[in-house]
Kinemage of the C-alpha trace (Angstrom):
@kinemage 1
@onewidth
@group {chain A} dominant
@subgroup {mainchain}
@vectorlist {calphas} color= white
{ca met a 1} P 30.050 -18.030 37.217
{ca thr a 2} L 26.941 -19.564 35.634
{ca glu a 3} L 25.741 -18.121 32.364
{ca thr a 4} L 22.002 -17.899 31.840
{ca thr a 5} L 20.257 -18.204 28.518
{ca pro a 6} L 18.227 -15.104 27.675
{ca thr a 7} L 14.497 -15.697 27.593
{ca ser a 8} L 12.165 -14.370 24.931
{ca ala a 9} L 11.019 -11.731 27.435
{ca asp a 10} L 14.626 -10.591 27.890
{ca leu a 11} L 15.032 -10.220 24.130
{ca ser a 12} L 11.637 -8.637 23.426
{ca his a 13} L 13.180 -5.163 23.084
{ca leu a 14} L 15.133 -6.385 20.056
{ca tyr a 15} L 11.934 -7.086 18.161
{ca glu a 16} L 9.793 -4.250 19.406
{ca leu a 17} L 9.342 -1.069 17.395
{ca ser a 18} L 10.531 2.006 19.267
{ca pro a 19} L 7.958 4.491 20.609
{ca gly a 20} L 9.058 6.897 17.885
{ca gly a 21} L 8.540 4.260 15.223
{ca arg a 22} L 5.072 3.456 16.527
{ca gln a 23} L 4.166 7.143 16.461
{ca leu a 24} L 5.468 7.503 12.904
{ca leu a 25} L 3.528 4.521 11.564
{ca phe a 26} L 0.426 4.480 13.758
{ca thr a 27} L -0.379 6.694 16.720
{ca asp a 28} L 0.643 10.070 15.273
{ca ala a 29} L 0.113 9.221 11.600
{ca arg a 30} L -2.856 10.688 9.776
{ca thr a 31} L -4.153 10.813 6.231
{ca ala a 32} L -2.779 13.799 4.308
{ca tyr a 33} L -5.198 15.973 2.372
{ca ser a 34} L -2.796 18.579 0.979
{ca phe a 35} L 0.851 18.515 0.072
{ca ser a 36} L 3.772 20.912 -0.243
{ca ser a 37} L 5.495 21.535 -3.570
{ca glu a 38} L 8.614 19.671 -2.417
{ca pro a 39} L 9.305 16.915 -4.976
{ca val a 40} L 9.640 13.232 -4.202
{ca ser a 41} L 12.774 11.639 -5.649
{ca asp a 42} L 13.012 8.403 -7.549
{ca asp a 43} L 15.220 7.075 -4.766
{ca arg a 44} L 12.496 7.763 -2.189
{ca leu a 45} L 9.878 5.982 -4.284
{ca arg a 46} L 12.197 3.041 -4.754
{ca ala a 47} L 12.713 2.969 -0.986
{ca val a 48} L 8.947 2.679 -0.528
{ca tyr a 49} L 8.814 -0.331 -2.824
{ca glu a 50} L 11.876 -1.957 -1.268
{ca leu a 51} L 9.977 -1.945 2.051
{ca val a 52} L 6.549 -3.031 0.866
{ca lys a 53} L 7.851 -5.943 -1.199
{ca trp a 54} L 8.479 -7.792 2.079
{ca ala a 55} L 4.828 -7.670 3.148
{ca pro a 56} L 3.221 -11.095 3.648
{ca thr a 57} L 0.892 -12.561 1.007
{ca ser a 58} L -0.784 -15.936 0.596
{ca ala a 59} L 1.854 -18.373 -0.694
{ca asn a 60} L 4.043 -15.343 -1.502
{ca ile a 61} L 2.040 -14.565 -4.640
{ca asn a 62} L 2.568 -10.764 -4.501
{ca pro a 63} L -0.136 -9.638 -6.974
{ca met a 64} L 0.139 -5.903 -6.238
{ca arg a 65} L 1.569 -3.601 -8.869
{ca val a 66} L 2.186 0.160 -8.575
{ca leu a 67} L 1.998 2.977 -11.093
{ca phe a 68} L 3.582 6.202 -9.825
{ca val a 69} L 1.876 9.124 -11.551
{ca arg a 70} L 4.034 12.243 -11.304
{ca thr a 71} L 4.238 14.107 -14.642
{ca pro a 72} L 1.821 16.945 -15.479
{ca asp a 73} L 0.403 14.892 -18.356
{ca gly a 74} L 0.014 11.833 -16.168
{ca lys a 75} L -1.711 13.853 -13.436
{ca glu a 76} L -4.098 15.438 -15.956
{ca arg a 77} L -5.070 12.007 -17.251
{ca leu a 78} L -5.494 10.626 -13.750
{ca leu a 79} L -7.636 13.506 -12.537
{ca arg a 80} L -10.284 12.748 -15.189
{ca gly a 81} L -11.114 9.622 -13.214
{ca val a 82} L -10.948 11.125 -9.710
{ca ala a 83} L -14.165 12.095 -7.923
{ca glu a 84} L -14.623 15.854 -7.618
{ca pro a 85} L -14.205 16.012 -3.801
{ca asn a 86} L -10.798 14.336 -4.138
{ca arg a 87} L -9.365 16.229 -7.104
{ca ala a 88} L -7.767 19.122 -5.207
{ca gln a 89} L -5.794 16.865 -2.871
{ca thr a 90} L -4.736 14.616 -5.749
{ca ala a 91} L -3.658 17.611 -7.820
{ca ser a 92} L -1.550 18.962 -4.939
{ca ala a 93} L 0.347 15.690 -4.406
{ca pro a 94} L 3.677 15.471 -6.236
{ca val a 95} L 3.079 11.750 -6.737
{ca thr a 96} L -0.039 9.600 -6.806
{ca ala a 97} L 0.409 5.836 -6.631
{ca val a 98} L -2.168 3.775 -8.439
{ca ile a 99} L -2.249 0.475 -6.552
{ca ala a 100} L -3.296 -2.249 -8.961
{ca met a 101} L -3.687 -6.001 -9.149
{ca asp a 102} L -1.875 -7.884 -11.882
{ca thr a 103} L -4.620 -10.178 -13.178
{ca gln a 104} L -1.932 -12.442 -14.637
{ca tyr a 105} L 0.032 -12.728 -11.381
{ca pro a 106} L 0.128 -16.572 -11.584
{ca glu a 107} L 2.809 -16.148 -14.266
{ca tyr a 108} L 5.304 -15.385 -11.497
{ca val a 109} L 4.163 -18.027 -9.014
{ca pro a 110} L 6.734 -20.667 -10.078
{ca val a 111} L 9.518 -18.244 -9.079
{ca leu a 112} L 7.811 -16.766 -6.011
{ca ala a 113} L 6.409 -20.037 -4.649
{ca pro a 114} L 8.626 -22.836 -6.000
{ca ser a 115} L 7.615 -25.237 -3.211
{ca asn a 116} L 4.187 -25.653 -4.851
{ca pro a 117} L 4.852 -26.536 -8.515
{ca asn a 118} L 1.173 -27.047 -9.298
{ca phe a 119} L -0.077 -23.789 -7.843
{ca arg a 120} L 0.172 -21.780 -11.085
{ca thr a 121} L -1.888 -24.350 -12.977
{ca met a 122} L -4.441 -24.446 -10.171
{ca leu a 123} L -4.859 -20.657 -10.200
{ca glu a 124} L -5.059 -20.349 -13.966
{ca ala a 125} L -7.705 -23.076 -14.139
{ca asn a 126} L -9.957 -21.500 -11.507
{ca asp a 127} L -11.088 -17.908 -12.103
{ca glu a 128} L -12.805 -17.607 -8.717
{ca leu a 129} L -9.722 -18.808 -6.823
{ca arg a 130} L -7.359 -16.640 -8.843
{ca asn a 131} L -9.464 -13.517 -8.391
{ca ser a 132} L -10.148 -14.034 -4.704
{ca his a 133} L -6.449 -14.575 -3.992
{ca gly a 134} L -5.513 -11.588 -6.121
{ca asp a 135} L -8.077 -9.185 -4.678
{ca phe a 136} L -7.408 -10.111 -1.044
{ca asn a 137} L -3.646 -10.031 -1.265
{ca thr a 138} L -3.505 -6.807 -3.289
{ca thr a 139} L -5.645 -5.157 -0.619
{ca leu a 140} L -3.369 -6.582 2.080
{ca gln a 141} L -0.310 -5.245 0.295
{ca ala a 142} L -1.976 -1.854 -0.149
{ca gly a 143} L -2.206 -1.499 3.637
{ca tyr a 144} L 1.483 -2.245 3.950
{ca phe a 145} L 2.165 0.222 1.133
{ca ile a 146} L 0.742 3.053 3.255
{ca leu a 147} L 2.998 2.037 6.143
{ca ala a 148} L 5.989 1.900 3.778
{ca val a 149} L 5.264 5.447 2.589
{ca arg a 150} L 5.245 6.656 6.201
{ca ala a 151} L 8.376 4.669 7.057
{ca ala a 152} L 10.180 6.305 4.103
{ca gly a 153} L 9.543 9.764 5.602
{ca leu a 154} L 6.562 10.770 3.463
{ca val a 155} L 2.850 11.198 4.130
{ca ala a 156} L 0.085 9.239 2.460
{ca gly a 157} L -3.433 10.099 1.347
{ca pro a 158} L -5.148 6.842 0.406
{ca met a 159} L -8.566 7.032 -1.215
{ca lys a 160} L -11.170 4.979 -3.071
{ca gly a 161} L -12.988 7.992 -4.479
{ca phe a 162} L -12.144 7.413 -8.121
{ca asn a 163} L -13.562 5.709 -11.208
{ca ala a 164} L -11.485 2.545 -11.444
{ca ala a 165} L -12.755 1.669 -14.909
{ca ala a 166} L -11.773 5.120 -16.229
{ca val a 167} L -8.310 4.909 -14.651
{ca asp a 168} L -7.819 1.434 -16.059
{ca lys a 169} L -8.843 2.569 -19.529
{ca glu a 170} L -6.434 5.495 -19.334
{ca phe a 171} L -3.384 3.681 -17.995
{ca phe a 172} L -3.944 -0.086 -18.251
{ca asp a 173} L -5.710 -0.454 -21.572
{ca asp a 174} L -4.261 -3.927 -22.170
{ca gly a 175} L -6.432 -5.143 -19.269
{ca arg a 176} L -3.646 -6.850 -17.372
{ca trp a 177} L -3.514 -4.489 -14.394
{ca arg a 178} L -6.696 -3.511 -12.523
{ca ser a 179} L -6.649 -0.471 -10.223
{ca val a 180} L -7.685 -0.932 -6.605
{ca leu a 181} L -6.654 2.193 -4.650
{ca leu a 182} L -5.081 5.618 -5.118
{ca val a 183} L -2.485 6.846 -2.643
{ca asn a 184} L -1.367 10.475 -2.805
{ca ile a 185} L 2.250 10.779 -1.674
{ca gly a 186} L 4.475 13.682 -0.719
{ca his a 187} L 5.487 16.049 2.054
{ca pro a 188} L 2.673 17.653 4.064
{ca ala a 189} L 1.442 21.178 3.509
{ca asp a 190} L 0.719 23.327 6.557
{ca asp a 191} L -2.955 22.356 6.433
{ca ala a 192} L -2.400 18.723 5.445
{ca phe a 193} L -4.156 17.044 8.354
{ca arg a 194} L -7.634 17.057 9.809
{ca glu a 195} L -8.552 16.472 13.431
{ca arg a 196} L -8.080 12.846 14.377
{ca leu a 197} L -11.370 10.964 14.655
{ca pro a 198} L -12.103 8.375 17.338
{ca arg a 199} L -11.591 4.637 16.927
{ca pro a 200} L -13.423 1.659 18.502
{ca thr a 201} L -12.137 0.837 21.971
{ca phe a 202} L -10.471 -2.465 22.798
{ca glu a 203} L -13.650 -3.550 24.568
{ca gln a 204} L -15.798 -2.713 21.544
{ca ala a 205} L -13.577 -4.372 18.959
{ca val a 206} L -11.911 -7.353 20.609
{ca arg a 207} L -13.134 -10.685 21.955
{ca met a 208} L -11.134 -13.444 23.611
{ca ala a 209} L -11.766 -17.156 23.157
């Protein structure tokens, strides 16, 4: 009897997300606008980070940092910098993640990217390069953060409607971290979701070359 070597097509099911997983992360997932009073445990928040830390970044620099705001005092301070249309949803969320960029992320590059021993020096000597790498990769990680929240069994309400300078002054007054995005996190209330809006079609959004 001759054994055959499995082809990549034969093994594709091993690397393909299940239909249920695709629904959870993409096709059925929607932004949450209100949340139940059910708390979110420390273990669940740690689970979110343990997923998102594996997201790809340029040269593995990982500049994203996260502040989980969950205490009444913390929420009160945060809400001062949130735009009025977004305050109710932020107030209802048991946790709000402030996604930030560590402006001094090159400090960790020797550990995270040891194959390029000169990279830290290069980044620290070039403000434009350091900031462009930091901004792009923090934004990239923020997208994965939303997926990690969903994968951990929670719903996410990402938003840019806040005064970043005010939030930074309130929570990051040493200037090292710089806020980029707020993500409300929790379990959905009965009226959490709005009607799904359309997206561009494949033909509208994709070209082949």
